[in-house]
CHARMM internal coordinates of N, CA and C (Angstrom, degrees):
IC EDIT
DIST 1 N 1 CA 1.4424
DIST 1 CA 1 C 1.5287
ANGL 1 N 1 CA 1 C 109.03
DIST 1 C 2 N 1.3131
ANGL 1 CA 1 C 2 N 114.64
DIHE 1 N 1 CA 1 C 2 N 147.51
DIST 2 N 2 CA 1.4543
ANGL 1 C 2 N 2 CA 120.58
DIHE 1 CA 1 C 2 N 2 CA 179.77
DIST 2 CA 2 C 1.5255
ANGL 2 N 2 CA 2 C 109.52
DIHE 1 C 2 N 2 CA 2 C -142.68
DIST 2 C 3 N 1.3023
ANGL 2 CA 2 C 3 N 116.53
DIHE 2 N 2 CA 2 C 3 N 156.59
DIST 3 N 3 CA 1.4613
ANGL 2 C 3 N 3 CA 121.45
DIHE 2 CA 2 C 3 N 3 CA 179.02
DIST 3 CA 3 C 1.5210
ANGL 3 N 3 CA 3 C 109.50
DIHE 2 C 3 N 3 CA 3 C -92.41
DIST 3 C 4 N 1.3166
ANGL 3 CA 3 C 4 N 115.89
DIHE 3 N 3 CA 3 C 4 N 133.91
DIST 4 N 4 CA 1.4610
ANGL 3 C 4 N 4 CA 122.53
DIHE 3 CA 3 C 4 N 4 CA 176.99
DIST 4 CA 4 C 1.5195
ANGL 4 N 4 CA 4 C 107.65
DIHE 3 C 4 N 4 CA 4 C -113.89
DIST 4 C 5 N 1.3219
ANGL 4 CA 4 C 5 N 116.43
DIHE 4 N 4 CA 4 C 5 N 130.14
DIST 5 N 5 CA 1.4620
ANGL 4 C 5 N 5 CA 121.37
DIHE 4 CA 4 C 5 N 5 CA 177.70
DIST 5 CA 5 C 1.5235
ANGL 5 N 5 CA 5 C 109.27
DIHE 4 C 5 N 5 CA 5 C -80.35
DIST 5 C 6 N 1.3124
ANGL 5 CA 5 C 6 N 116.89
DIHE 5 N 5 CA 5 C 6 N 122.69
DIST 6 N 6 CA 1.4647
ANGL 5 C 6 N 6 CA 121.17
DIHE 5 CA 5 C 6 N 6 CA 178.00
DIST 6 CA 6 C 1.5243
ANGL 6 N 6 CA 6 C 109.21
DIHE 5 C 6 N 6 CA 6 C -64.53
DIST 6 C 7 N 1.3209
ANGL 6 CA 6 C 7 N 117.02
DIHE 6 N 6 CA 6 C 7 N -51.26
DIST 7 N 7 CA 1.4622
ANGL 6 C 7 N 7 CA 121.60
DIHE 6 CA 6 C 7 N 7 CA 169.39
DIST 7 CA 7 C 1.5257
ANGL 7 N 7 CA 7 C 105.74
DIHE 6 C 7 N 7 CA 7 C -101.05
DIST 7 C 8 N 1.3294
ANGL 7 CA 7 C 8 N 117.25
DIHE 7 N 7 CA 7 C 8 N 114.89
DIST 8 N 8 CA 1.4639
ANGL 7 C 8 N 8 CA 120.43
DIHE 7 CA 7 C 8 N 8 CA -175.68
DIST 8 CA 8 C 1.5299
ANGL 8 N 8 CA 8 C 112.68
DIHE 7 C 8 N 8 CA 8 C -56.16
DIST 8 C 9 N 1.3149
ANGL 8 CA 8 C 9 N 115.10
DIHE 8 N 8 CA 8 C 9 N 150.38
DIST 9 N 9 CA 1.4631
ANGL 8 C 9 N 9 CA 120.11
DIHE 8 CA 8 C 9 N 9 CA 178.74
DIST 9 CA 9 C 1.5246
ANGL 9 N 9 CA 9 C 111.77
DIHE 8 C 9 N 9 CA 9 C -59.10
DIST 9 C 10 N 1.3385
ANGL 9 CA 9 C 10 N 117.09
DIHE 9 N 9 CA 9 C 10 N -37.02
DIST 10 N 10 CA 1.4649
ANGL 9 C 10 N 10 CA 119.09
DIHE 9 CA 9 C 10 N 10 CA -179.74
DIST 10 CA 10 C 1.5288
ANGL 10 N 10 CA 10 C 112.83
DIHE 9 C 10 N 10 CA 10 C -70.94
DIST 10 C 11 N 1.3375
ANGL 10 CA 10 C 11 N 116.54
DIHE 10 N 10 CA 10 C 11 N -7.09
DIST 11 N 11 CA 1.4635
ANGL 10 C 11 N 11 CA 121.65
DIHE 10 CA 10 C 11 N 11 CA 175.28
DIST 11 CA 11 C 1.5256
ANGL 11 N 11 CA 11 C 110.48
DIHE 10 C 11 N 11 CA 11 C -112.21
DIST 11 C 12 N 1.3276
ANGL 11 CA 11 C 12 N 116.53
DIHE 11 N 11 CA 11 C 12 N 18.81
DIST 12 N 12 CA 1.4565
ANGL 11 C 12 N 12 CA 120.83
DIHE 11 CA 11 C 12 N 12 CA 176.85
DIST 12 CA 12 C 1.5138
ANGL 12 N 12 CA 12 C 115.42
DIHE 11 C 12 N 12 CA 12 C 93.90
DIST 12 C 13 N 1.3237
ANGL 12 CA 12 C 13 N 117.55
DIHE 12 N 12 CA 12 C 13 N 2.76
DIST 13 N 13 CA 1.4607
ANGL 12 C 13 N 13 CA 120.61
DIHE 12 CA 12 C 13 N 13 CA 178.89
DIST 13 CA 13 C 1.5191
ANGL 13 N 13 CA 13 C 111.54
DIHE 12 C 13 N 13 CA 13 C -66.68
DIST 13 C 14 N 1.3007
ANGL 13 CA 13 C 14 N 116.17
DIHE 13 N 13 CA 13 C 14 N 139.39
DIST 14 N 14 CA 1.4568
ANGL 13 C 14 N 14 CA 122.56
DIHE 13 CA 13 C 14 N 14 CA -177.43
DIST 14 CA 14 C 1.5313
ANGL 14 N 14 CA 14 C 111.37
DIHE 13 C 14 N 14 CA 14 C -98.02
DIST 14 C 15 N 1.3241
ANGL 14 CA 14 C 15 N 115.39
DIHE 14 N 14 CA 14 C 15 N 161.82
DIST 15 N 15 CA 1.4632
ANGL 14 C 15 N 15 CA 121.79
DIHE 14 CA 14 C 15 N 15 CA 174.84
DIST 15 CA 15 C 1.5272
ANGL 15 N 15 CA 15 C 108.72
DIHE 14 C 15 N 15 CA 15 C -86.59
DIST 15 C 16 N 1.3246
ANGL 15 CA 15 C 16 N 116.66
DIHE 15 N 15 CA 15 C 16 N 60.92
DIST 16 N 16 CA 1.4544
ANGL 15 C 16 N 16 CA 123.59
DIHE 15 CA 15 C 16 N 16 CA -179.45
DIST 16 CA 16 C 1.5217
ANGL 16 N 16 CA 16 C 108.75
DIHE 15 C 16 N 16 CA 16 C -119.16
DIST 16 C 17 N 1.3249
ANGL 16 CA 16 C 17 N 116.50
DIHE 16 N 16 CA 16 C 17 N 151.12
DIST 17 N 17 CA 1.4670
ANGL 16 C 17 N 17 CA 121.49
DIHE 16 CA 16 C 17 N 17 CA -176.95
DIST 17 CA 17 C 1.5230
ANGL 17 N 17 CA 17 C 112.35
DIHE 16 C 17 N 17 CA 17 C -54.18
DIST 17 C 18 N 1.3182
ANGL 17 CA 17 C 18 N 117.83
DIHE 17 N 17 CA 17 C 18 N -37.86
DIST 18 N 18 CA 1.4670
ANGL 17 C 18 N 18 CA 119.81
DIHE 17 CA 17 C 18 N 18 CA -177.81
DIST 18 CA 18 C 1.5294
ANGL 18 N 18 CA 18 C 112.55
DIHE 17 C 18 N 18 CA 18 C -70.50
DIST 18 C 19 N 1.3242
ANGL 18 CA 18 C 19 N 118.07
DIHE 18 N 18 CA 18 C 19 N -11.06
DIST 19 N 19 CA 1.4585
ANGL 18 C 19 N 19 CA 121.91
DIHE 18 CA 18 C 19 N 19 CA 178.61
DIST 19 CA 19 C 1.5274
ANGL 19 N 19 CA 19 C 112.31
DIHE 18 C 19 N 19 CA 19 C -110.74
DIST 19 C 20 N 1.3091
ANGL 19 CA 19 C 20 N 117.57
DIHE 19 N 19 CA 19 C 20 N 8.73
DIST 20 N 20 CA 1.4629
ANGL 19 C 20 N 20 CA 121.01
DIHE 19 CA 19 C 20 N 20 CA -176.90
DIST 20 CA 20 C 1.5157
ANGL 20 N 20 CA 20 C 111.22
DIHE 19 C 20 N 20 CA 20 C -123.06
DIST 20 C 21 N 1.3085
ANGL 20 CA 20 C 21 N 115.54
DIHE 20 N 20 CA 20 C 21 N 146.77
DIST 21 N 21 CA 1.4567
ANGL 20 C 21 N 21 CA 122.26
DIHE 20 CA 20 C 21 N 21 CA 172.38
DIST 21 CA 21 C 1.5260
ANGL 21 N 21 CA 21 C 106.50
DIHE 20 C 21 N 21 CA 21 C -134.43
DIST 21 C 22 N 1.3270
ANGL 21 CA 21 C 22 N 117.25
DIHE 21 N 21 CA 21 C 22 N 140.15
DIST 22 N 22 CA 1.4585
ANGL 21 C 22 N 22 CA 121.38
DIHE 21 CA 21 C 22 N 22 CA -178.97
DIST 22 CA 22 C 1.5228
ANGL 22 N 22 CA 22 C 109.34
DIHE 21 C 22 N 22 CA 22 C -91.55
DIST 22 C 23 N 1.3230
ANGL 22 CA 22 C 23 N 115.32
DIHE 22 N 22 CA 22 C 23 N 127.97
DIST 23 N 23 CA 1.4664
ANGL 22 C 23 N 23 CA 121.91
DIHE 22 CA 22 C 23 N 23 CA -179.06
DIST 23 CA 23 C 1.5222
ANGL 23 N 23 CA 23 C 109.87
DIHE 22 C 23 N 23 CA 23 C -132.52
DIST 23 C 24 N 1.3334
ANGL 23 CA 23 C 24 N 115.96
DIHE 23 N 23 CA 23 C 24 N 153.47
DIST 24 N 24 CA 1.4617
ANGL 23 C 24 N 24 CA 118.76
DIHE 23 CA 23 C 24 N 24 CA 171.20
DIST 24 CA 24 C 1.5346
ANGL 24 N 24 CA 24 C 106.85
DIHE 23 C 24 N 24 CA 24 C -69.54
DIST 24 C 25 N 1.3096
ANGL 24 CA 24 C 25 N 117.30
DIHE 24 N 24 CA 24 C 25 N 163.02
DIST 25 N 25 CA 1.4695
ANGL 24 C 25 N 25 CA 121.21
DIHE 24 CA 24 C 25 N 25 CA -175.45
DIST 25 CA 25 C 1.5324
ANGL 25 N 25 CA 25 C 113.15
DIHE 24 C 25 N 25 CA 25 C -57.53
DIST 25 C 26 N 1.3455
ANGL 25 CA 25 C 26 N 120.05
DIHE 25 N 25 CA 25 C 26 N -47.57
DIST 26 N 26 CA 1.4743
ANGL 25 C 26 N 26 CA 118.47
DIHE 25 CA 25 C 26 N 26 CA 179.39
DIST 26 CA 26 C 1.5245
ANGL 26 N 26 CA 26 C 112.75
DIHE 25 C 26 N 26 CA 26 C -63.37
DIST 26 C 27 N 1.3400
ANGL 26 CA 26 C 27 N 117.45
DIHE 26 N 26 CA 26 C 27 N -38.35
DIST 27 N 27 CA 1.4624
ANGL 26 C 27 N 27 CA 119.99
DIHE 26 CA 26 C 27 N 27 CA 178.74
DIST 27 CA 27 C 1.5245
ANGL 27 N 27 CA 27 C 110.74
DIHE 26 C 27 N 27 CA 27 C -68.00
DIST 27 C 28 N 1.3328
ANGL 27 CA 27 C 28 N 116.78
DIHE 27 N 27 CA 27 C 28 N -36.76
DIST 28 N 28 CA 1.4645
ANGL 27 C 28 N 28 CA 120.07
DIHE 27 CA 27 C 28 N 28 CA 177.27
DIST 28 CA 28 C 1.5217
ANGL 28 N 28 CA 28 C 110.15
DIHE 27 C 28 N 28 CA 28 C -63.44
DIST 28 C 29 N 1.3227
ANGL 28 CA 28 C 29 N 117.10
DIHE 28 N 28 CA 28 C 29 N -44.73
DIST 29 N 29 CA 1.4659
ANGL 28 C 29 N 29 CA 120.65
DIHE 28 CA 28 C 29 N 29 CA 178.83
DIST 29 CA 29 C 1.5268
ANGL 29 N 29 CA 29 C 110.52
DIHE 28 C 29 N 29 CA 29 C -59.78
DIST 29 C 30 N 1.3362
ANGL 29 CA 29 C 30 N 116.26
DIHE 29 N 29 CA 29 C 30 N -43.32
DIST 30 N 30 CA 1.4614
ANGL 29 C 30 N 30 CA 121.58
DIHE 29 CA 29 C 30 N 30 CA 179.11
DIST 30 CA 30 C 1.5240
ANGL 30 N 30 CA 30 C 110.20
DIHE 29 C 30 N 30 CA 30 C -62.57
DIST 30 C 31 N 1.3364
ANGL 30 CA 30 C 31 N 116.76
DIHE 30 N 30 CA 30 C 31 N -46.05
DIST 31 N 31 CA 1.4654
ANGL 30 C 31 N 31 CA 120.84
DIHE 30 CA 30 C 31 N 31 CA 179.85
DIST 31 CA 31 C 1.5228
ANGL 31 N 31 CA 31 C 111.15
DIHE 30 C 31 N 31 CA 31 C -62.35
DIST 31 C 32 N 1.3207
ANGL 31 CA 31 C 32 N 117.02
DIHE 31 N 31 CA 31 C 32 N -38.95
DIST 32 N 32 CA 1.4684
ANGL 31 C 32 N 32 CA 120.60
DIHE 31 CA 31 C 32 N 32 CA 177.96
DIST 32 CA 32 C 1.5208
ANGL 32 N 32 CA 32 C 110.94
DIHE 31 C 32 N 32 CA 32 C -61.22
DIST 32 C 33 N 1.3039
ANGL 32 CA 32 C 33 N 117.18
DIHE 32 N 32 CA 32 C 33 N -44.74
DIST 33 N 33 CA 1.4684
ANGL 32 C 33 N 33 CA 120.72
DIHE 32 CA 32 C 33 N 33 CA -179.67
DIST 33 CA 33 C 1.5232
ANGL 33 N 33 CA 33 C 109.95
DIHE 32 C 33 N 33 CA 33 C -64.44
DIST 33 C 34 N 1.3254
ANGL 33 CA 33 C 34 N 116.74
DIHE 33 N 33 CA 33 C 34 N -47.25
DIST 34 N 34 CA 1.4589
ANGL 33 C 34 N 34 CA 120.57
DIHE 33 CA 33 C 34 N 34 CA -175.87
DIST 34 CA 34 C 1.5257
ANGL 34 N 34 CA 34 C 112.05
DIHE 33 C 34 N 34 CA 34 C -66.52
DIST 34 C 35 N 1.3273
ANGL 34 CA 34 C 35 N 118.14
DIHE 34 N 34 CA 34 C 35 N -38.90
DIST 35 N 35 CA 1.4613
ANGL 34 C 35 N 35 CA 120.48
DIHE 34 CA 34 C 35 N 35 CA -177.04
DIST 35 CA 35 C 1.5252
ANGL 35 N 35 CA 35 C 111.69
DIHE 34 C 35 N 35 CA 35 C -86.08
DIST 35 C 36 N 1.3223
ANGL 35 CA 35 C 36 N 117.94
DIHE 35 N 35 CA 35 C 36 N -47.38
DIST 36 N 36 CA 1.4638
ANGL 35 C 36 N 36 CA 121.03
DIHE 35 CA 35 C 36 N 36 CA -175.32
DIST 36 CA 36 C 1.5262
ANGL 36 N 36 CA 36 C 112.38
DIHE 35 C 36 N 36 CA 36 C -79.09
DIST 36 C 37 N 1.3039
ANGL 36 CA 36 C 37 N 117.54
DIHE 36 N 36 CA 36 C 37 N -46.86
DIST 37 N 37 CA 1.4595
ANGL 36 C 37 N 37 CA 120.62
DIHE 36 CA 36 C 37 N 37 CA -173.17
DIST 37 CA 37 C 1.5251
ANGL 37 N 37 CA 37 C 113.08
DIHE 36 C 37 N 37 CA 37 C -87.63
DIST 37 C 38 N 1.3395
ANGL 37 CA 37 C 38 N 116.82
DIHE 37 N 37 CA 37 C 38 N -36.25
DIST 38 N 38 CA 1.4635
ANGL 37 C 38 N 38 CA 119.47
DIHE 37 CA 37 C 38 N 38 CA -178.70
DIST 38 CA 38 C 1.5164
ANGL 38 N 38 CA 38 C 112.39
DIHE 37 C 38 N 38 CA 38 C -96.52
DIST 38 C 39 N 1.3436
ANGL 38 CA 38 C 39 N 117.04
DIHE 38 N 38 CA 38 C 39 N -8.86
DIST 39 N 39 CA 1.4504
ANGL 38 C 39 N 39 CA 120.92
DIHE 38 CA 38 C 39 N 39 CA 175.04
DIST 39 CA 39 C 1.5066
ANGL 39 N 39 CA 39 C 116.08
DIHE 38 C 39 N 39 CA 39 C 78.59
DIST 39 C 40 N 1.3377
ANGL 39 CA 39 C 40 N 118.22
DIHE 39 N 39 CA 39 C 40 N 15.62
DIST 40 N 40 CA 1.4563
ANGL 39 C 40 N 40 CA 120.03
DIHE 39 CA 39 C 40 N 40 CA 178.14
DIST 40 CA 40 C 1.5231
ANGL 40 N 40 CA 40 C 110.30
DIHE 39 C 40 N 40 CA 40 C -74.86
DIST 40 C 41 N 1.3102
ANGL 40 CA 40 C 41 N 116.87
DIHE 40 N 40 CA 40 C 41 N 142.65
DIST 41 N 41 CA 1.4560
ANGL 40 C 41 N 41 CA 120.15
DIHE 40 CA 40 C 41 N 41 CA 173.29
DIST 41 CA 41 C 1.5268
ANGL 41 N 41 CA 41 C 107.96
DIHE 40 C 41 N 41 CA 41 C -78.05
DIST 41 C 42 N 1.3265
ANGL 41 CA 41 C 42 N 115.73
DIHE 41 N 41 CA 41 C 42 N 164.66
DIST 42 N 42 CA 1.4646
ANGL 41 C 42 N 42 CA 119.33
DIHE 41 CA 41 C 42 N 42 CA 178.44
DIST 42 CA 42 C 1.5232
ANGL 42 N 42 CA 42 C 110.12
DIHE 41 C 42 N 42 CA 42 C -59.60
DIST 42 C 43 N 1.3326
ANGL 42 CA 42 C 43 N 118.12
DIHE 42 N 42 CA 42 C 43 N -39.72
DIST 43 N 43 CA 1.4671
ANGL 42 C 43 N 43 CA 121.65
DIHE 42 CA 42 C 43 N 43 CA 179.17
DIST 43 CA 43 C 1.5280
ANGL 43 N 43 CA 43 C 110.59
DIHE 42 C 43 N 43 CA 43 C -62.91
DIST 43 C 44 N 1.3261
ANGL 43 CA 43 C 44 N 117.09
DIHE 43 N 43 CA 43 C 44 N -41.42
DIST 44 N 44 CA 1.4650
ANGL 43 C 44 N 44 CA 120.40
DIHE 43 CA 43 C 44 N 44 CA 177.83
DIST 44 CA 44 C 1.5240
ANGL 44 N 44 CA 44 C 110.55
DIHE 43 C 44 N 44 CA 44 C -65.30
DIST 44 C 45 N 1.3141
ANGL 44 CA 44 C 45 N 116.51
DIHE 44 N 44 CA 44 C 45 N -39.46
DIST 45 N 45 CA 1.4574
ANGL 44 C 45 N 45 CA 121.06
DIHE 44 CA 44 C 45 N 45 CA 179.35
DIST 45 CA 45 C 1.5200
ANGL 45 N 45 CA 45 C 110.83
DIHE 44 C 45 N 45 CA 45 C -60.79
DIST 45 C 46 N 1.3335
ANGL 45 CA 45 C 46 N 116.28
DIHE 45 N 45 CA 45 C 46 N -45.12
DIST 46 N 46 CA 1.4618
ANGL 45 C 46 N 46 CA 119.97
DIHE 45 CA 45 C 46 N 46 CA -178.64
DIST 46 CA 46 C 1.5169
ANGL 46 N 46 CA 46 C 112.91
DIHE 45 C 46 N 46 CA 46 C -71.33
DIST 46 C 47 N 1.3178
ANGL 46 CA 46 C 47 N 117.76
DIHE 46 N 46 CA 46 C 47 N -22.01
DIST 47 N 47 CA 1.4624
ANGL 46 C 47 N 47 CA 119.82
DIHE 46 CA 46 C 47 N 47 CA -179.30
DIST 47 CA 47 C 1.5295
ANGL 47 N 47 CA 47 C 112.49
DIHE 46 C 47 N 47 CA 47 C -92.21
DIST 47 C 48 N 1.3322
ANGL 47 CA 47 C 48 N 117.27
DIHE 47 N 47 CA 47 C 48 N 1.55
DIST 48 N 48 CA 1.4583
ANGL 47 C 48 N 48 CA 120.39
DIHE 47 CA 47 C 48 N 48 CA 179.59
DIST 48 CA 48 C 1.5143
ANGL 48 N 48 CA 48 C 110.15
DIHE 47 C 48 N 48 CA 48 C -88.31
DIST 48 C 49 N 1.2876
ANGL 48 CA 48 C 49 N 121.94
DIHE 48 N 48 CA 48 C 49 N 138.41
DIST 49 N 49 CA 1.4601
ANGL 48 C 49 N 49 CA 123.84
DIHE 48 CA 48 C 49 N 49 CA -20.23
DIST 49 CA 49 C 1.5201
ANGL 49 N 49 CA 49 C 109.55
DIHE 48 C 49 N 49 CA 49 C -69.81
DIST 49 C 50 N 1.3176
ANGL 49 CA 49 C 50 N 116.03
DIHE 49 N 49 CA 49 C 50 N 156.99
DIST 50 N 50 CA 1.4633
ANGL 49 C 50 N 50 CA 119.99
DIHE 49 CA 49 C 50 N 50 CA -176.91
DIST 50 CA 50 C 1.5248
ANGL 50 N 50 CA 50 C 110.42
DIHE 49 C 50 N 50 CA 50 C -59.72
DIST 50 C 51 N 1.3059
ANGL 50 CA 50 C 51 N 115.28
DIHE 50 N 50 CA 50 C 51 N 136.15
DIST 51 N 51 CA 1.4629
ANGL 50 C 51 N 51 CA 121.24
DIHE 50 CA 50 C 51 N 51 CA 178.74
DIST 51 CA 51 C 1.5166
ANGL 51 N 51 CA 51 C 108.54
DIHE 50 C 51 N 51 CA 51 C -127.76
DIST 51 C 52 N 1.3027
ANGL 51 CA 51 C 52 N 115.63
DIHE 51 N 51 CA 51 C 52 N 148.89
DIST 52 N 52 CA 1.4564
ANGL 51 C 52 N 52 CA 120.09
DIHE 51 CA 51 C 52 N 52 CA 175.87
DIST 52 CA 52 C 1.5257
ANGL 52 N 52 CA 52 C 108.45
DIHE 51 C 52 N 52 CA 52 C -80.15
DIST 52 C 53 N 1.3240
ANGL 52 CA 52 C 53 N 115.94
DIHE 52 N 52 CA 52 C 53 N 163.05
DIST 53 N 53 CA 1.4584
ANGL 52 C 53 N 53 CA 120.83
DIHE 52 CA 52 C 53 N 53 CA -177.27
DIST 53 CA 53 C 1.5261
ANGL 53 N 53 CA 53 C 113.28
DIHE 52 C 53 N 53 CA 53 C -56.87
DIST 53 C 54 N 1.3268
ANGL 53 CA 53 C 54 N 117.40
DIHE 53 N 53 CA 53 C 54 N -30.71
DIST 54 N 54 CA 1.4583
ANGL 53 C 54 N 54 CA 120.15
DIHE 53 CA 53 C 54 N 54 CA -176.25
DIST 54 CA 54 C 1.5368
ANGL 54 N 54 CA 54 C 112.88
DIHE 53 C 54 N 54 CA 54 C -94.24
DIST 54 C 55 N 1.3214
ANGL 54 CA 54 C 55 N 117.35
DIHE 54 N 54 CA 54 C 55 N 10.16
DIST 55 N 55 CA 1.4561
ANGL 54 C 55 N 55 CA 121.69
DIHE 54 CA 54 C 55 N 55 CA 179.41
DIST 55 CA 55 C 1.5227
ANGL 55 N 55 CA 55 C 110.49
DIHE 54 C 55 N 55 CA 55 C -107.12
DIST 55 C 56 N 1.3033
ANGL 55 CA 55 C 56 N 115.44
DIHE 55 N 55 CA 55 C 56 N 154.97
DIST 56 N 56 CA 1.4545
ANGL 55 C 56 N 56 CA 121.75
DIHE 55 CA 55 C 56 N 56 CA 177.59
DIST 56 CA 56 C 1.5134
ANGL 56 N 56 CA 56 C 108.95
DIHE 55 C 56 N 56 CA 56 C -112.03
DIST 56 C 57 N 1.3246
ANGL 56 CA 56 C 57 N 116.50
DIHE 56 N 56 CA 56 C 57 N 132.70
DIST 57 N 57 CA 1.4543
ANGL 56 C 57 N 57 CA 122.38
DIHE 56 CA 56 C 57 N 57 CA 178.99
DIST 57 CA 57 C 1.5279
ANGL 57 N 57 CA 57 C 108.33
DIHE 56 C 57 N 57 CA 57 C -102.25
DIST 57 C 58 N 1.3241
ANGL 57 CA 57 C 58 N 117.92
DIHE 57 N 57 CA 57 C 58 N 130.33
DIST 58 N 58 CA 1.4556
ANGL 57 C 58 N 58 CA 123.39
DIHE 57 CA 57 C 58 N 58 CA 177.69
DIST 58 CA 58 C 1.5199
ANGL 58 N 58 CA 58 C 108.12
DIHE 57 C 58 N 58 CA 58 C -116.68
DIST 58 C 59 N 1.3321
ANGL 58 CA 58 C 59 N 116.30
DIHE 58 N 58 CA 58 C 59 N 123.06
DIST 59 N 59 CA 1.4599
ANGL 58 C 59 N 59 CA 122.15
DIHE 58 CA 58 C 59 N 59 CA 177.86
DIST 59 CA 59 C 1.5165
ANGL 59 N 59 CA 59 C 108.71
DIHE 58 C 59 N 59 CA 59 C -97.98
DIST 59 C 60 N 1.3196
ANGL 59 CA 59 C 60 N 117.65
DIHE 59 N 59 CA 59 C 60 N 142.41
DIST 60 N 60 CA 1.4572
ANGL 59 C 60 N 60 CA 120.82
DIHE 59 CA 59 C 60 N 60 CA 178.84
DIST 60 CA 60 C 1.5197
ANGL 60 N 60 CA 60 C 110.57
DIHE 59 C 60 N 60 CA 60 C -153.84
DIST 60 C 61 N 1.3088
ANGL 60 CA 60 C 61 N 114.36
DIHE 60 N 60 CA 60 C 61 N 160.66
DIST 61 N 61 CA 1.4588
ANGL 60 C 61 N 61 CA 122.77
DIHE 60 CA 60 C 61 N 61 CA 176.91
DIST 61 CA 61 C 1.5176
ANGL 61 N 61 CA 61 C 106.49
DIHE 60 C 61 N 61 CA 61 C -106.43
DIST 61 C 62 N 1.3333
ANGL 61 CA 61 C 62 N 117.64
DIHE 61 N 61 CA 61 C 62 N 118.20
DIST 62 N 62 CA 1.4581
ANGL 61 C 62 N 62 CA 119.13
DIHE 61 CA 61 C 62 N 62 CA -176.81
DIST 62 CA 62 C 1.5313
ANGL 62 N 62 CA 62 C 111.64
DIHE 61 C 62 N 62 CA 62 C -81.61
DIST 62 C 63 N 1.3098
ANGL 62 CA 62 C 63 N 115.99
DIHE 62 N 62 CA 62 C 63 N 179.05
DIST 63 N 63 CA 1.4668
ANGL 62 C 63 N 63 CA 122.09
DIHE 62 CA 62 C 63 N 63 CA -175.15
DIST 63 CA 63 C 1.5298
ANGL 63 N 63 CA 63 C 112.52
DIHE 62 C 63 N 63 CA 63 C -62.28
DIST 63 C 64 N 1.3302
ANGL 63 CA 63 C 64 N 117.03
DIHE 63 N 63 CA 63 C 64 N -23.17
DIST 64 N 64 CA 1.4611
ANGL 63 C 64 N 64 CA 121.26
DIHE 63 CA 63 C 64 N 64 CA 179.13
DIST 64 CA 64 C 1.5250
ANGL 64 N 64 CA 64 C 112.08
DIHE 63 C 64 N 64 CA 64 C -90.86
DIST 64 C 65 N 1.3406
ANGL 64 CA 64 C 65 N 117.07
DIHE 64 N 64 CA 64 C 65 N 4.03
DIST 65 N 65 CA 1.4545
ANGL 64 C 65 N 65 CA 120.96
DIHE 64 CA 64 C 65 N 65 CA 179.50
DIST 65 CA 65 C 1.5140
ANGL 65 N 65 CA 65 C 113.93
DIHE 64 C 65 N 65 CA 65 C 79.59
DIST 65 C 66 N 1.3308
ANGL 65 CA 65 C 66 N 116.80
DIHE 65 N 65 CA 65 C 66 N 21.11
DIST 66 N 66 CA 1.4500
ANGL 65 C 66 N 66 CA 121.36
DIHE 65 CA 65 C 66 N 66 CA -179.84
DIST 66 CA 66 C 1.5274
ANGL 66 N 66 CA 66 C 109.57
DIHE 65 C 66 N 66 CA 66 C -101.14
DIST 66 C 67 N 1.3196
ANGL 66 CA 66 C 67 N 115.97
DIHE 66 N 66 CA 66 C 67 N 131.59
DIST 67 N 67 CA 1.4593
ANGL 66 C 67 N 67 CA 121.05
DIHE 66 CA 66 C 67 N 67 CA 178.21
DIST 67 CA 67 C 1.5113
ANGL 67 N 67 CA 67 C 108.15
DIHE 66 C 67 N 67 CA 67 C -78.95
DIST 67 C 68 N 1.3288
ANGL 67 CA 67 C 68 N 116.17
DIHE 67 N 67 CA 67 C 68 N 130.60
DIST 68 N 68 CA 1.4472
ANGL 67 C 68 N 68 CA 121.68
DIHE 67 CA 67 C 68 N 68 CA -179.94
DIST 68 CA 68 C 1.5117
ANGL 68 N 68 CA 68 C 109.23
DIHE 67 C 68 N 68 CA 68 C -135.13
DIST 68 C 69 N 1.2978
ANGL 68 CA 68 C 69 N 115.30
DIHE 68 N 68 CA 68 C 69 N 164.39
DIST 69 N 69 CA 1.4607
ANGL 68 C 69 N 69 CA 120.63
DIHE 68 CA 68 C 69 N 69 CA 175.77
DIST 69 CA 69 C 1.5173
ANGL 69 N 69 CA 69 C 108.36
DIHE 68 C 69 N 69 CA 69 C -133.34
DIST 69 C 70 N 1.3015
ANGL 69 CA 69 C 70 N 115.09
DIHE 69 N 69 CA 69 C 70 N 144.48
DIST 70 N 70 CA 1.4460
ANGL 69 C 70 N 70 CA 121.25
DIHE 69 CA 69 C 70 N 70 CA 178.51
DIST 70 CA 70 C 1.5173
ANGL 70 N 70 CA 70 C 107.47
DIHE 69 C 70 N 70 CA 70 C -129.17
DIST 70 C 71 N 1.3165
ANGL 70 CA 70 C 71 N 116.62
DIHE 70 N 70 CA 70 C 71 N 136.86
DIST 71 N 71 CA 1.4527
ANGL 70 C 71 N 71 CA 120.96
DIHE 70 CA 70 C 71 N 71 CA 176.62
DIST 71 CA 71 C 1.5145
ANGL 71 N 71 CA 71 C 107.66
DIHE 70 C 71 N 71 CA 71 C -98.24
DIST 71 C 72 N 1.3236
ANGL 71 CA 71 C 72 N 115.57
DIHE 71 N 71 CA 71 C 72 N 124.87
DIST 72 N 72 CA 1.4649
ANGL 71 C 72 N 72 CA 121.47
DIHE 71 CA 71 C 72 N 72 CA -179.48
DIST 72 CA 72 C 1.5033
ANGL 72 N 72 CA 72 C 110.84
DIHE 71 C 72 N 72 CA 72 C -92.16
END
COOR INIT
IC SEED 1 N 1 CA 1 C
IC BUILD
């Protein structure tokens, strides 16, 4: 497990509980790419893929180590 900064330190994010989320290493790597390299905000990251209010989103790590989401 590793801590991911919701607001990156280089953007003024602090090492405080309200700015950290605990992720497994592959999920942290994925979040880093999506937020830092692709420019997605944390809110955009959590809403991917878009789901309607009455749908449930399930996140999982597949056999190849890729984080995916499925809407049920």
